[in-house]
FIDOBA-910159 format. One record per atom (N, C-alpha, C): atom name; x, y, z. Coordinates in steps of 0.02 Angstrom, whole numbers. Atoms other than C-alpha are relative to their C-alpha. Layout:
# FIDOBA-910159
+-------+--------+--------+--------+
| atome |      x |      y |      z |
+-------+--------+--------+--------+
|    CA |      X |      Y |      Z |
...
+-------+--------+--------+--------+
//
This chain:
# FIDOBA-910159
+-------+--------+--------+--------+
| atome |      x |      y |      z |
+-------+--------+--------+--------+
|     N |     40 |     47 |     14 |
|    CA |   -878 |   -746 |   2816 |
|     C |    -31 |     25 |    -59 |
|     N |     58 |    -33 |     61 |
|    CA |  -1008 |   -609 |   2731 |
|     C |     45 |     12 |    -64 |
|     N |    -22 |    -32 |     58 |
|    CA |   -877 |   -559 |   2622 |
|     C |     31 |    -57 |    -55 |
|     N |     -3 |     64 |     53 |
|    CA |   -846 |   -737 |   2545 |
|     C |    -61 |    -10 |    -31 |
|     N |     64 |     25 |     32 |
|    CA |  -1027 |   -752 |   2517 |
|     C |    -20 |     60 |    -54 |
|     N |     34 |    -47 |     37 |
|    CA |  -1046 |   -576 |   2428 |
|     C |      8 |    -26 |    -77 |
|     N |     -9 |      5 |     59 |
|    CA |  -1065 |   -572 |   2244 |
|     C |     55 |     54 |    -37 |
|     N |    -64 |    -35 |      8 |
|    CA |   -902 |   -513 |   2172 |
|     C |    -16 |     20 |    -77 |
|     N |     21 |     -9 |     66 |
|    CA |   -977 |   -505 |   1992 |
|     C |     44 |    -47 |    -44 |
|     N |    -41 |     56 |     38 |
|    CA |   -893 |   -576 |   1833 |
|     C |     82 |     14 |     14 |
|     N |    -63 |    -14 |      3 |
|    CA |   -711 |   -597 |   1850 |
|     C |     29 |     47 |    -55 |
|     N |    -35 |    -47 |     53 |
|    CA |   -604 |   -461 |   1766 |
|     C |     62 |    -29 |    -36 |
|     N |    -54 |     31 |     28 |
|    CA |   -489 |   -537 |   1638 |
|     C |     41 |     73 |    -35 |
|     N |    -29 |    -45 |     25 |
|    CA |   -369 |   -415 |   1570 |
|     C |      9 |    -10 |    -80 |
|     N |     -6 |     17 |     85 |
|    CA |   -367 |   -395 |   1370 |
|     C |     29 |     46 |    -11 |
|     N |    -38 |    -55 |     30 |
|    CA |   -261 |   -299 |   1252 |
|     C |    -58 |     54 |    -25 |
|     N |     59 |    -54 |     20 |
|    CA |   -346 |   -133 |   1226 |
|     C |      9 |     22 |    -66 |
|     N |      4 |     -4 |     69 |
|    CA |   -390 |    -93 |   1043 |
|     C |     67 |     57 |     -9 |
|     N |    -54 |    -29 |     11 |
|    CA |   -228 |    -22 |    978 |
|     C |    -23 |     48 |    -67 |
|     N |     29 |    -37 |     48 |
|    CA |   -281 |    139 |    870 |
|     C |     63 |     -1 |    -63 |
|     N |    -67 |     -2 |     40 |
|    CA |    -93 |    134 |    800 |
|     C |     -2 |    -63 |    -51 |
|     N |    -14 |     62 |     56 |
|    CA |   -109 |    -45 |    729 |
|     C |    -63 |     -4 |    -31 |
|     N |     55 |    -13 |     60 |
|    CA |   -274 |    -10 |    649 |
|     C |     11 |     34 |    -42 |
|     N |    -37 |    -47 |     53 |
|    CA |   -188 |    137 |    561 |
|     C |     36 |    -40 |    -37 |
|     N |    -48 |     38 |     39 |
|    CA |    -63 |     14 |    505 |
|     C |    -47 |    -43 |    -55 |
|     N |     45 |     51 |     40 |
|    CA |   -188 |   -113 |    446 |
|     C |    -34 |     36 |    -55 |
|     N |     47 |    -42 |     45 |
|    CA |   -287 |     26 |    356 |
|     C |     51 |     17 |    -56 |
|     N |    -32 |    -18 |     45 |
|    CA |   -120 |     89 |    280 |
|     C |     15 |    -63 |    -45 |
|     N |    -12 |     51 |     41 |
|    CA |    -76 |    -84 |    223 |
|     C |    -48 |    -22 |    -39 |
|     N |     36 |     18 |     44 |
|    CA |   -240 |   -107 |    137 |
|     C |     -5 |     52 |    -55 |
|     N |     -3 |    -43 |     55 |
|    CA |   -229 |     59 |     47 |
|     C |     64 |    -16 |    -45 |
|     N |    -64 |     23 |     34 |
|    CA |    -52 |      3 |      0 |
|     C |    -20 |    -41 |    -59 |
|     N |     19 |     58 |     40 |
|    CA |   -116 |   -156 |    -67 |
|     C |    -42 |     20 |    -61 |
|     N |     45 |    -29 |     46 |
|    CA |   -259 |    -68 |   -157 |
|     C |     36 |     40 |    -56 |
|     N |    -42 |    -28 |     48 |
|    CA |   -138 |     42 |   -247 |
|     C |     36 |    -28 |    -44 |
|     N |    -49 |     34 |     35 |
|    CA |    -15 |    -82 |   -300 |
|     C |    -56 |    -41 |    -60 |
|     N |     45 |     40 |     47 |
|    CA |   -167 |   -178 |   -375 |
|     C |    -30 |     49 |    -55 |
|     N |     18 |    -52 |     43 |
|    CA |   -223 |    -18 |   -458 |
|     C |     54 |     -1 |    -56 |
|     N |    -63 |      3 |     46 |
|    CA |    -49 |      1 |   -526 |
|     C |      8 |    -52 |    -40 |
|     N |    -12 |     47 |     42 |
|    CA |    -24 |   -165 |   -590 |
|     C |    -63 |    -14 |    -54 |
|     N |     56 |    -11 |     52 |
|    CA |   -208 |   -147 |   -688 |
|     C |     23 |     50 |    -52 |
|     N |    -38 |    -29 |     54 |
|    CA |   -129 |     -6 |   -774 |
|     C |     49 |    -13 |    -51 |
|     N |    -62 |     40 |     39 |
|    CA |     28 |    -91 |   -826 |
|     C |    -39 |    -51 |    -42 |
|     N |     44 |     34 |     32 |
|    CA |    -93 |   -214 |   -887 |
|     C |    -34 |     23 |    -51 |
|     N |     31 |    -18 |     47 |
|    CA |   -195 |   -118 |   -979 |
|     C |     51 |     34 |    -60 |
|     N |    -61 |    -28 |     49 |
|    CA |    -34 |    -35 |  -1071 |
|     C |     21 |    -55 |    -29 |
|     N |    -29 |     58 |     42 |
|    CA |     26 |   -203 |  -1120 |
|     C |    -48 |    -31 |    -55 |
|     N |     51 |     12 |     44 |
|    CA |   -145 |   -232 |  -1195 |
|     C |     -8 |     42 |    -66 |
|     N |     11 |    -39 |     39 |
|    CA |   -153 |    -83 |  -1286 |
|     C |     65 |      0 |    -44 |
|     N |    -75 |    -17 |     45 |
|    CA |     34 |    -60 |  -1348 |
|     C |     37 |    -82 |      3 |
|     N |    -30 |     68 |     13 |
|    CA |     58 |   -239 |  -1402 |
|     C |     21 |      2 |    -77 |
|     N |    -19 |     29 |     69 |
|    CA |    123 |   -321 |  -1573 |
|     C |    -62 |     19 |    -22 |
|     N |     62 |    -24 |     54 |
|    CA |     11 |   -239 |  -1712 |
|     C |    -27 |     67 |      7 |
|     N |     31 |    -61 |     -7 |
|    CA |    -29 |    -77 |  -1630 |
|     C |     37 |     47 |    -49 |
|     N |    -21 |    -63 |     36 |
|    CA |      1 |     85 |  -1708 |
|     C |     64 |     10 |     14 |
|     N |    -53 |    -27 |     -8 |
|    CA |    167 |    173 |  -1723 |
|     C |    -11 |     59 |     49 |
|     N |     21 |    -55 |    -54 |
|    CA |     73 |    320 |  -1629 |
|     C |      3 |    -21 |     61 |
|     N |     25 |     24 |    -70 |
|    CA |     18 |    218 |  -1484 |
|     C |     57 |    -32 |     34 |
|     N |    -54 |     24 |    -22 |
|    CA |    183 |    130 |  -1463 |
|     C |     54 |     48 |     18 |
|     N |    -45 |    -64 |    -18 |
|    CA |    291 |    298 |  -1468 |
|     C |    -30 |     24 |     68 |
|     N |     43 |    -43 |    -57 |
|    CA |    162 |    378 |  -1341 |
|     C |     17 |    -48 |     66 |
|     N |    -17 |     48 |    -58 |
|    CA |    187 |    207 |  -1230 |
|     C |     63 |      7 |     24 |
|     N |    -64 |      0 |    -23 |
|    CA |    365 |    212 |  -1239 |
|     C |     35 |     71 |     26 |
|     N |    -11 |    -65 |    -23 |
|    CA |    382 |    398 |  -1209 |
|     C |    -25 |      9 |     78 |
|     N |     25 |     -8 |    -62 |
|    CA |    277 |    388 |  -1062 |
|     C |     13 |    -41 |     50 |
|     N |    -30 |     45 |    -52 |
|    CA |    343 |    240 |   -975 |
|     C |     71 |     22 |     16 |
|     N |    -86 |    -33 |    -18 |
|    CA |    535 |    320 |  -1006 |
|     C |     -8 |     51 |     46 |
|     N |     10 |    -44 |    -38 |
|    CA |    472 |    477 |   -923 |
|     C |    -19 |    -39 |     71 |
|     N |      6 |     26 |    -67 |
|    CA |    392 |    378 |   -780 |
|     C |     58 |    -41 |     45 |
|     N |    -50 |     37 |    -39 |
|    CA |    547 |    269 |   -740 |
|     C |     48 |     53 |     26 |
|     N |    -44 |    -46 |    -16 |
|    CA |    654 |    429 |   -748 |
|     C |    -20 |     34 |     58 |
|     N |     32 |    -32 |    -53 |
|    CA |    549 |    507 |   -624 |
|     C |     -4 |    -43 |     56 |
|     N |     -6 |     56 |    -52 |
|    CA |    533 |    352 |   -512 |
|     C |     87 |      2 |     24 |
|     N |    -72 |      3 |    -16 |
|    CA |    728 |    342 |   -518 |
|     C |     22 |     67 |     34 |
|     N |    -22 |    -65 |    -22 |
|    CA |    748 |    525 |   -465 |
|     C |    -32 |      5 |     76 |
|     N |     37 |      6 |    -75 |
|    CA |    616 |    490 |   -312 |
|     C |     38 |    -53 |     38 |
|     N |    -47 |     49 |    -36 |
|    CA |    710 |    336 |   -269 |
|     C |     67 |      7 |     35 |
|     N |    -81 |    -27 |    -21 |
|    CA |    889 |    412 |   -258 |
|     C |    -11 |     47 |     48 |
|     N |      8 |    -63 |    -57 |
|    CA |    812 |    559 |   -152 |
|     C |    -11 |    -41 |     59 |
|     N |     20 |     31 |    -56 |
|    CA |    732 |    448 |    -41 |
|     C |     56 |    -51 |     33 |
|     N |    -63 |     37 |    -31 |
|    CA |    888 |    333 |    -25 |
|     C |     48 |     46 |     36 |
|     N |    -48 |    -56 |    -34 |
|    CA |   1001 |    490 |     10 |
|     C |    -12 |     16 |     69 |
|     N |     33 |    -33 |    -56 |
|    CA |    881 |    545 |    135 |
|     C |      5 |    -52 |     66 |
|     N |    -14 |     57 |    -47 |
|    CA |    891 |    379 |    233 |
|     C |     71 |    -19 |     20 |
|     N |    -63 |      4 |    -16 |
|    CA |   1073 |    366 |    221 |
|     C |     29 |     59 |     52 |
|     N |    -18 |    -67 |    -42 |
|    CA |   1082 |    537 |    319 |
|     C |    -15 |    -15 |     72 |
+-------+--------+--------+--------+
//
């Protein structure tokens, strides 16, 4: 009977423990989103600078730079695809 009257304290409710891995994924998602937004801002800026009426020099530099970037990204992408297929 004494045991029934004893204060047992607050009931213990099982709660999920803070998952460090999940927090890391959220941070990675935020970083990825931030980088995508930054990338989009650079593309927008290039479009504003290299638009109809810009100088031949600006257009040439923009085209050469974009072509080089596309070649590099294609190489990286195909390397990653090859590794994924192994």
